[in-house]
C-alpha positions as CSV (number, residue, x, y, z in Angstrom):
1,M,116.1,191.8,32.1
2,K,115.6,191.1,28.4
3,R,119.1,192.3,27.6
4,I,120.5,189.9,30.3
5,I,119.1,187.0,28.3
6,T,119.7,188.2,24.7
7,W,123.4,188.8,25.2
8,K,123.7,185.1,26.0
9,D,122.2,184.2,22.7
10,P,124.8,182.5,20.4
11,H,123.9,184.9,17.6
12,F,124.9,187.8,19.8
13,E,128.3,186.2,20.4
14,A,128.6,185.7,16.6
15,A,128.0,189.4,16.1
16,R,130.5,190.4,18.8
17,S,133.1,188.1,17.3
18,K,133.1,190.2,14.1
19,L,134.0,193.4,16.0
20,P,137.8,193.1,15.5
21,N,137.3,193.0,11.7
22,L,135.0,196.0,12.0
23,K,137.6,197.9,13.9
24,Q,140.1,197.1,11.3
25,T,137.9,198.5,8.5
26,L,137.1,201.7,10.6
27,V,140.8,202.3,11.1
28,G,141.4,201.8,7.4
29,L,138.7,204.4,6.7
30,Q,140.3,206.8,9.2
31,K,143.7,206.5,7.4
32,A,142.1,207.0,4.0
33,V,140.3,210.2,5.2
34,E,143.5,211.5,6.9
35,L,145.4,211.0,3.6
36,A,142.8,212.8,1.6
37,H,142.7,215.6,4.2
38,S,146.4,216.2,3.9
39,T,146.1,216.4,0.1
40,H,143.1,218.7,-0.1
41,G,144.2,221.1,2.7
42,S,141.5,223.2,4.1
43,E,138.8,222.3,1.6
44,L,135.6,220.7,3.0
45,Q,136.9,221.2,6.5
46,E,133.5,220.7,8.2
47,K,132.8,217.5,6.2
48,F,136.2,216.1,7.1
49,S,135.6,216.9,10.8
50,N,132.1,215.2,10.7
51,C,133.6,212.1,9.1
52,T,136.5,211.9,11.5
53,D,134.2,212.5,14.6
54,S,131.7,209.9,13.5
55,T,134.4,207.3,12.8
56,G,136.0,208.0,16.2
57,V,132.6,207.4,18.0
58,A,132.2,204.1,16.2
59,V,135.7,203.0,17.2
60,F,134.9,204.0,20.7
61,D,131.8,201.8,20.7
62,V,133.8,198.8,19.4
63,D,136.5,199.2,22.0
64,N,133.9,199.5,24.8
65,T,132.1,196.4,23.6
66,L,135.3,194.3,23.4
67,A,136.3,195.5,26.9
68,A,132.9,195.1,28.5
69,K,131.8,192.1,30.6
70,G,128.4,190.5,30.8
71,V,125.2,192.4,29.7
72,A,127.1,195.7,29.3
73,Q,128.3,194.3,25.9
74,Y,124.7,194.4,24.6
75,G,124.3,198.1,25.1
76,D,127.7,199.0,23.6
77,L,127.1,196.8,20.5
78,S,123.6,198.1,20.1
79,A,124.9,201.7,19.8
80,L,126.5,200.7,16.5
81,L,123.3,199.4,15.0
82,P,119.8,200.6,14.1
83,V,118.4,199.1,17.4
84,D,120.1,202.1,19.1
85,S,121.9,205.2,17.8
86,D,123.2,203.5,14.7
87,D,126.7,205.0,14.9
88,L,127.9,202.9,11.9
89,K,125.3,204.5,9.6
90,A,126.5,207.9,10.9
91,V,130.0,207.0,9.7
92,L,128.7,206.0,6.2
93,D,126.5,209.1,5.9
94,A,129.3,211.5,7.0
95,C,132.2,209.9,5.1
96,R,130.8,208.3,2.0
97,G,127.5,210.3,1.7
98,E,128.7,213.8,2.5
99,L,132.5,214.0,2.2
100,N,133.3,211.6,-0.6
101,A,130.3,212.7,-2.6
102,Q,132.4,215.8,-3.4
103,L,135.9,214.3,-3.1
104,N,135.2,211.1,-5.1
105,D,138.3,209.6,-3.5
106,P,138.6,205.9,-4.5
107,A,140.4,205.0,-1.3
108,I,137.7,206.5,0.9
109,K,135.0,204.7,-1.2
110,T,136.7,201.3,-0.9
111,A,137.2,201.7,2.9
112,A,133.6,202.9,3.4
113,D,132.3,199.9,1.4
114,E,134.3,197.6,3.7
115,V,132.7,199.3,6.8
116,E,129.3,198.8,5.2
117,A,130.0,195.1,4.5
118,A,131.1,194.5,8.1
119,R,128.1,196.4,9.4
120,T,125.8,194.2,7.3
121,A,127.4,191.0,8.6
122,I,127.0,192.1,12.2
123,M,123.4,193.2,11.7
124,D,122.6,189.7,10.1
125,D,123.8,188.0,13.3
126,F,122.1,190.5,15.6
127,S,118.8,190.2,13.8
128,A,118.9,186.4,14.2
129,I,118.8,186.7,18.0
130,D,115.6,185.1,19.3
131,Q,113.9,188.2,20.7
132,T,110.6,186.5,21.3
133,S,112.2,183.7,23.5
134,A,114.2,186.3,25.3
135,K,111.1,188.3,26.1
136,Q,109.3,185.2,27.4
137,K,112.1,184.2,29.6
138,A,112.5,187.8,30.9
139,M,108.7,187.9,31.7
140,A,109.0,184.6,33.6
141,D,111.9,185.8,35.6
142,I,110.2,189.0,36.7
143,A,106.8,187.5,37.4
144,F,107.7,187.1,41.1
145,V,109.0,190.6,41.3
146,K,105.8,191.9,39.7
147,R,103.6,190.0,42.2
148,T,105.7,191.3,45.1
149,L,105.4,194.9,43.9
150,N,101.7,194.5,43.4
151,T,101.4,193.3,46.9
152,L,103.5,196.1,48.3
153,F,101.7,198.9,46.5
154,K,98.2,197.6,46.3
155,D,97.5,195.1,49.1
156,L,99.9,196.0,51.9
157,N,98.7,198.0,54.9
158,I,101.5,199.3,57.1
159,F,99.3,198.8,60.1
160,S,95.6,198.6,60.9
161,V,93.5,198.5,64.1
162,S,90.1,197.0,64.2
163,P,87.5,195.9,66.9
164,M,86.6,192.2,67.2
165,A,83.9,190.1,68.7
166,V,84.2,186.5,70.0
167,F,81.8,183.9,71.1
168,D,82.8,180.6,72.8
169,A,80.5,177.7,73.8
170,A,81.5,174.5,75.5
171,W,79.9,171.5,77.2
172,I,81.7,169.9,80.1
173,G,80.6,166.4,81.1
174,P,79.3,164.7,83.0
175,A,76.5,167.2,83.3
176,N,75.7,166.2,86.9
177,G,79.3,166.7,88.0
178,A,80.4,169.7,90.0
179,L,81.9,171.3,87.0
180,G,79.7,169.8,84.3
181,G,77.2,171.6,82.1
182,T,77.3,174.2,79.4
183,R,79.5,177.3,79.4
184,I,78.9,180.3,77.1
185,G,81.5,183.0,76.7
186,P,80.8,186.1,74.6
187,G,83.4,188.8,74.5
188,G,85.2,191.5,72.5
189,G,88.6,192.9,71.9
190,V,90.9,194.6,69.5
191,R,93.1,193.4,66.6
192,F,96.3,195.1,65.6
193,E,97.7,194.1,62.1
194,L,101.3,195.0,61.1
195,A,102.3,195.1,57.4
196,S,99.4,192.9,56.4
197,Y,101.5,190.0,57.6
198,V,101.2,189.5,61.4
199,N,98.3,190.3,63.7
200,F,97.9,190.6,67.4
201,S,94.6,190.0,69.1
202,L,93.7,191.0,72.7
203,G,90.3,190.7,74.3
204,Y,88.2,189.5,77.1
205,A,85.4,186.8,77.2
206,W,82.8,186.6,80.0
207,N,81.8,183.3,81.5
208,I,78.1,184.0,81.7
209,Q,77.1,180.7,83.4
210,H,80.0,180.4,85.7
211,R,79.7,178.1,88.8
212,P,80.9,178.8,92.3
213,G,84.7,178.9,92.3
214,E,85.0,179.7,88.6
215,G,86.1,183.1,87.3
216,S,83.8,185.5,85.7
217,G,85.7,185.5,82.4
218,A,89.2,185.3,80.9
219,L,91.6,187.5,79.1
220,F,92.9,186.2,75.8
221,F,95.8,187.0,73.5
222,S,96.8,185.5,70.1
223,I,99.3,186.1,67.3
224,G,98.6,185.1,63.7
225,T,100.5,185.3,60.4
226,R,99.6,184.8,56.8
227,E,101.4,184.3,53.5
228,L,102.1,187.8,52.2
229,F,103.5,187.1,48.7
230,H,100.9,184.6,47.5
């Protein structure tokens, strides 16, 4: 969620806009290394391979970022920087730090310095992204999801069955009428609750003081619901 917000930050777009220049510097480094390799033959073969492989990975990251849409750009760009695998540092370590430390090739040094300058410019923009604000917005966006999950995993019962008792009392007037007087109706039943959201109640209440012509009690049934994601 945080990535979804940070990739919309204008500083991220500023960093991304520098990728074409970065690719140009990486391609320049590749050409300088290829030229040096053709000159030195089989010398330092492993170091040449490490440099070439690292540069190829960085170019791959750049191409993926430029081709990606939406939040996917964030992950691809991050791979180039210290926030992730820092593939650009791997290029500098392999090409300038290992290979050119022994070759001392001016063209490789110049190309590597240009890669480092492009890396620094991108890191400056990336570091300016308001991570605190992004985190706060992300937390606000997922607050409802967290409440929902807490309800599902901590509060929700798939189903439950429980006994219940009822007591009903009523006064019917006038008291001296044929149907007047007090009625008392104790009773009991059972309640079935489904997913902690809807409940069904079924029971029977007795009419203890029933008059001639009145029933001895009544069957009752009810359905209730409650707000689940409160």
